[in-house]
C-alpha positions in Angstrom: 0.3 0.3 0.1 1.4 3.4 -0.8 -0.2 6.4 1.2 0.9 9.4 -0.5 -0.7 12.4 2.1 1.3 15.2 1.9 4.9 14.5 2.0 5.2 11.2 3.0 4.8 7.8 1.0 4.3 4.7 2.8 4.8 1.1 1.0 3.8 -2.0 3.4 3.5 -5.5 2.8 1.6 -7.6 5.4 2.9 -11.8 4.3 0.6 -14.2 4.7 -0.6 -16.2 7.6 -0.1 -19.6 8.1 -2.5 -20.5 11.0 -0.3 -20.3 13.6 1.0 -17.5 16.1 3.2 -15.5 13.8 6.5 -13.3 14.7 5.8 -10.3 13.8 8.7 -8.1 12.3 8.3 -4.6 10.8 11.4 -3.2 8.4 11.4 0.4 8.4 13.7 2.5 5.8 13.7 5.9 6.5 14.2 7.8 2.5 15.5 11.2 1.7 16.2 11.8 -1.7 17.3 7.7 -1.8 16.4 6.9 -5.4 19.5 5.0 -6.2 19.1 2.5 -3.2 15.4 2.5 -2.1 14.4 -0.3 -4.9 17.7 -2.4 -3.7 16.7 -1.8 -0.1 13.5 -3.1 -0.1 14.0 -6.1 -2.2 16.8 -7.4 0.3 14.5 -6.4 3.4 11.4 -8.6 2.3 14.2 -11.1 1.4 15.4 -11.4 4.2 12.6 -11.2 6.2 10.6 -13.5 4.5 13.7 -16.1 5.7 12.6 -14.9 9.6 8.4 -14.9 9.4 5.8 -15.2 6.9 4.2 -12.2 9.3 6.3 -8.8 8.3 5.9 -5.6 6.6 8.6 -3.2 5.1 7.8 0.5 5.6 9.0 3.2 3.5 8.7 6.9 4.3 9.8 9.1 2.1 10.4 12.7 3.9 9.7 14.9 1.3 12.7 13.6 -1.5 12.9 16.3 -4.7 14.3 12.8 -6.8 12.1 10.3 -7.6 12.2 8.2 -4.6 8.6 8.6 -4.1 7.5 7.3 -7.5 10.1 4.2 -7.0 8.4 3.3 -3.9 4.9 3.9 -6.2 6.2 1.6 -8.3 7.1 -1.0 -6.3 3.3 -0.9 -4.8 2.3 -1.6 -8.2 4.6 -4.4 -9.5 4.1 -6.1 -6.5 0.3 -6.9 -6.5 0.4 -9.3 -3.4 1.7 -6.2 -1.4 -1.1 -4.9 0.4 
């Protein structure tokens, strides 16, 4: 999900719960003019989280970047429709 209100863009993924009590994990990436790194950070964070638990979220907070950080976060949310 991308929340694009004001200066903040948030992308969150909640993995499917498998019917047992999951271990919750939140991975938070603050972003300011990080268009060159944000996609790889999110992909790496997702890959690592999937190895640890099925219940996790990835949060990217874009604090007013003037580069393409917000657009990249928005594109990640569109590219991966299982993220909600």
